[in-house]
Every structure is written in C-alpha cells, then in structure tokens.
N, C-alpha and C positions, 0 to 999 in steps of 0.2 A: 515273500517271505526271505527267499534264499538272499536276496540283495540285501535285506535287513539285516540277517544273521551276518553276512559278508562284512559289511560296513559299520556295523555297530553291535559287535558280538556280546559286550556287556550288557548294553539296553536289551538286546534280544533275550539273552539269559534271564534278565529280571522280569520282562514281559512274560517269558514262558512261566517262570515261577509264579508270577500273579495267577496266570491262566489255571496253573494246577491246583493252586491254593483254593482258588474259587470252585474248581471240579471237586475237590476234597471236601469241601464244607459240607455240613450235614442238615443244613436248615430245609433245603429241597432235594425231593429226589432226582436222579438223574434224568429221567424222561421230562420231568417238567422243566428242569434247566434248559434242555435242549429245545423244547418248544419256545421257552422264553427267548432263547438266542434266535429262533428263528423269527420270532415277532420283533425283536429288534432290528435284526438285519432286514427284515422286510420293509419296517418303517423307515429305513435308510435307503430302501430300493437296491441293496446289495446282494443281487441275484447270485453271485459267485459264493457268497458265505452261506446262504441259505440253501444252495445246492450241496456244499459242504457239511451242513449241519444235518439235513434231511436223513441220509443213511444212518446216522448216530440216533436218531430219535426213532426211527423205524425200528432199529436193533434193540431199543430199549422198550419197544411194545407200543409206540405211538401209531394210532390208526390214521387211515387215510383222512376220515373225518376230523380228528383232533387236529391235524396238521393244516387243513382247510381252514377250521375255525380260528386256529391260532393266526394264520395270515389275515383273515376277514377282521378279526380284532384291530388289527392295526388302522382299520378305516377311520376309526374315532380319533387317532393321534395323529396320522400323516396324510389321511385322505386316500384317494384312489390309486395315485402313482405306484407305491409299493405293491399294492395288490395286482395292479395290471402288469408289472414287471416280473413279479415273483410266481403269482399262482400257476398260470400255464406251465412254467418249467416244473414246479413242485409235483402238480398232478401228473403230468407225463412221467417224470424221475420216478415218483411213487408206484405208479402203475407198472414201471418197466423193471423194477428191482424184484 
C-alpha cells in the first residue's frame, strides 16, 4: 500500500475513498462486512488480508465459530485451497488475541 500511495497518490486516494464509502454504507452491519471480507479474501487465498481483517471482525463481536464457518463457506466457491491457506492462520491468530 505504501508504494501504491507513493507512486499513484490520486488513485490511492480514490481507492481509499471507495473503501470508506463501502464501510459507511448502511445495508450490512460492520461485523457482517468483515466476515464477508474474510470470505472473499479466503476464496482468493489472500492470507495477509484475512489476517488483517480478523482483528476487526473479532473486535466487532465475531466469534471463533463464526470466523471458521465464514472460511469454510468458501469451499463451495473456490475449493479447498483458500481453506488450507487461511484456516490454520485464523484459528491460531484468533486464539492468540
């Protein structure tokens, strides 16, 4: 993100504005949004993003079981790869926080 902001500050600013608009929208509660982010990033196998969203979901009240089920739901969309990549990290990190 730092390089993105340095090399394309206008685009990075617009991207950040988009993220803020999505966060501020009222259709879903914040915990549900974080669980959806975790699911989407798991489906992509993006362990780093899952790790970043986990504390936010937990702070919003997401239980260990909710996070695990969120990850397991990606099985029907993208197969086992994201689950194998992200589930161990999430369980370990959730328990350590």
